[in-house]
ROMINU-837181 format. One line per 3 residues: number of its first residue (from 0); their letters; for each residue x, y, z of C-alpha. Coordinates in nm, 3 decimals. Layout:
<nodes>
NUM> A> X Y Z ~ ... .
</nodes>
This chain:
<nodes>
0> MSA> 0.000 0.000 -0.001 ~ 0.142 0.334 -0.100 ~ 0.166 0.622 0.142 .
3> SKI> 0.029 0.860 -0.125 ~ -0.285 0.651 -0.158 ~ -0.334 0.640 0.219 .
6> SKL> -0.275 1.016 0.244 ~ -0.593 1.067 0.042 ~ -0.800 0.836 0.264 .
9> RGV> -1.117 0.993 0.404 ~ -1.379 0.795 0.589 ~ -1.404 0.416 0.593 .
12> RRA> -1.302 0.194 0.304 ~ -1.267 -0.177 0.233 ~ -0.917 -0.263 0.128 .
15> HGS> -0.678 -0.544 0.045 ~ -0.321 -0.600 0.155 ~ -0.146 -0.678 0.478 .
18> VED> -0.157 -0.502 0.810 ~ 0.218 -0.454 0.780 ~ 0.178 -0.267 0.448 .
21> YEA> -0.066 -0.024 0.605 ~ 0.150 0.021 0.913 ~ 0.449 0.103 0.690 .
24> AAE> 0.244 0.354 0.487 ~ 0.122 0.525 0.803 ~ 0.477 0.540 0.938 .
27> KLE> 0.596 0.709 0.615 ~ 0.325 0.972 0.661 ~ 0.405 1.007 1.034 .
30> WRC> 0.049 0.904 1.112 ~ -0.065 0.706 1.411 ~ -0.168 0.354 1.306 .
33> IVV> -0.415 0.165 1.523 ~ -0.479 -0.199 1.441 ~ -0.809 -0.352 1.557 .
36> DGT> -0.760 -0.728 1.532 ~ -1.093 -0.887 1.447 ~ -0.953 -1.238 1.434 .
39> DVE> -1.178 -1.466 1.638 ~ -1.417 -1.180 1.720 ~ -1.770 -1.318 1.698 .
42> DKD> -1.969 -1.100 1.938 ~ -2.002 -0.754 2.086 ~ -1.800 -0.825 2.400 .
45> AFL> -1.503 -0.961 2.205 ~ -1.517 -0.664 1.970 ~ -1.524 -0.415 2.257 .
48> ESC> -1.228 -0.595 2.416 ~ -1.032 -0.570 2.090 ~ -1.107 -0.198 2.071 .
51> DEA> -1.009 -0.149 2.434 ~ -0.672 -0.306 2.361 ~ -0.613 -0.144 2.021 .
54> FEL> -0.710 0.211 2.117 ~ -0.567 0.180 2.470 ~ -0.892 0.315 2.613 .
57> PEW> -0.908 0.467 2.964 ~ -0.980 0.259 3.270 ~ -1.331 0.403 3.295 .
60> FGM> -1.428 0.255 2.957 ~ -1.762 0.086 3.028 ~ -1.745 -0.193 2.765 .
63> NWD> -2.061 -0.067 2.587 ~ -2.139 0.116 2.262 ~ -2.197 0.458 2.419 .
66> ALD> -1.870 0.442 2.613 ~ -1.682 0.334 2.300 ~ -1.833 0.624 2.105 .
69> ECL> -1.737 0.870 2.377 ~ -1.384 0.733 2.418 ~ -1.314 0.739 2.043 .
72> SDL> -1.454 1.089 2.003 ~ -1.215 1.209 2.277 ~ -0.917 1.005 2.160 .
75> DHE> -0.582 1.179 2.193 ~ -0.399 1.155 1.864 ~ -0.061 1.217 2.028 .
78> GAE> 0.026 1.506 1.796 ~ 0.004 1.289 1.484 ~ -0.077 1.451 1.152 .
81> GVL> -0.318 1.173 1.082 ~ -0.465 0.850 1.207 ~ -0.508 0.525 1.021 .
84> VVW> -0.729 0.261 1.178 ~ -0.682 -0.083 1.031 ~ -0.966 -0.324 1.116 .
87> SGW> -0.837 -0.664 1.012 ~ -1.047 -0.977 1.014 ~ -1.378 -0.791 1.042 .
90> GEF> -1.567 -1.046 0.833 ~ -1.602 -1.305 1.105 ~ -1.781 -1.057 1.335 .
93> AEA> -1.997 -0.935 1.046 ~ -2.115 -1.288 0.975 ~ -2.160 -1.403 1.336 .
96> APK> -2.337 -1.093 1.470 ~ -2.458 -0.872 1.184 ~ -2.657 -0.632 1.404 .
99> DFA> -2.366 -0.572 1.644 ~ -2.130 -0.544 1.349 ~ -2.351 -0.268 1.202 .
102> VAL> -2.338 -0.079 1.531 ~ -1.962 -0.123 1.553 ~ -1.914 0.007 1.201 .
105> DVL> -2.141 0.302 1.277 ~ -1.944 0.388 1.592 ~ -1.608 0.364 1.416 .
108> SGA> -1.735 0.563 1.117 ~ -1.864 0.831 1.350 ~ -1.526 0.854 1.521 .
111> VRT> -1.351 0.898 1.189 ~ -1.596 1.178 1.095 ~ -1.530 1.348 1.430 .
114> WTR> -1.152 1.330 1.382 ~ -1.189 1.474 1.031 ~ -1.391 1.769 1.166 .
117> EGV> -1.111 1.825 1.415 ~ -0.860 1.849 1.132 ~ -0.703 1.506 1.174 .
120> HGG> -0.628 1.340 0.838 ~ -0.692 0.975 0.768 ~ -0.964 0.723 0.820 .
123> MVM> -1.019 0.351 0.853 ~ -0.959 0.053 0.627 ~ -1.131 -0.280 0.668 .
126> LGG> -0.894 -0.556 0.561 ~ -0.996 -0.905 0.457 ~ -1.307 -1.057 0.323 .
129> GPE> -1.655 -1.063 0.462 ~ -2.020 -1.028 0.375 ~ -2.152 -0.736 0.174 .
132> ADV> -2.116 -0.410 0.365 ~ -2.208 -0.061 0.257 ~ -1.847 0.049 0.243 .
135> AEL> -1.667 0.158 -0.073 ~ -1.334 0.010 -0.184 ~ -1.014 0.207 -0.135 .
</nodes>
């Protein structure tokens, strides 16, 4: 994945490639790269745990959708010019719990929109296969 292609990323996109390629592209841009590992995530609780770990959420994080939304909206971007969220292995969650997956996607998309309004470049890519989702390709 080229850094120039990532630099134009806005919003949420489905993509192909390896996590390592996206991490390298983010590093070239001096962006923060956050990897949400969806491997073996089949329900809401497992997804929230993976977000807690990936985003290094505060201790008060309540392991629910509203708390995730609040934490991500207030996320400190550590002075980075941009943020790239890489959600790998999302397909398993989407197939196992489609309603919770839709909420998760909505929360993450909302966070990306908030960051954009705050002047933070970047967005989120969903790596790997999965069921049809209303997300454009990168």
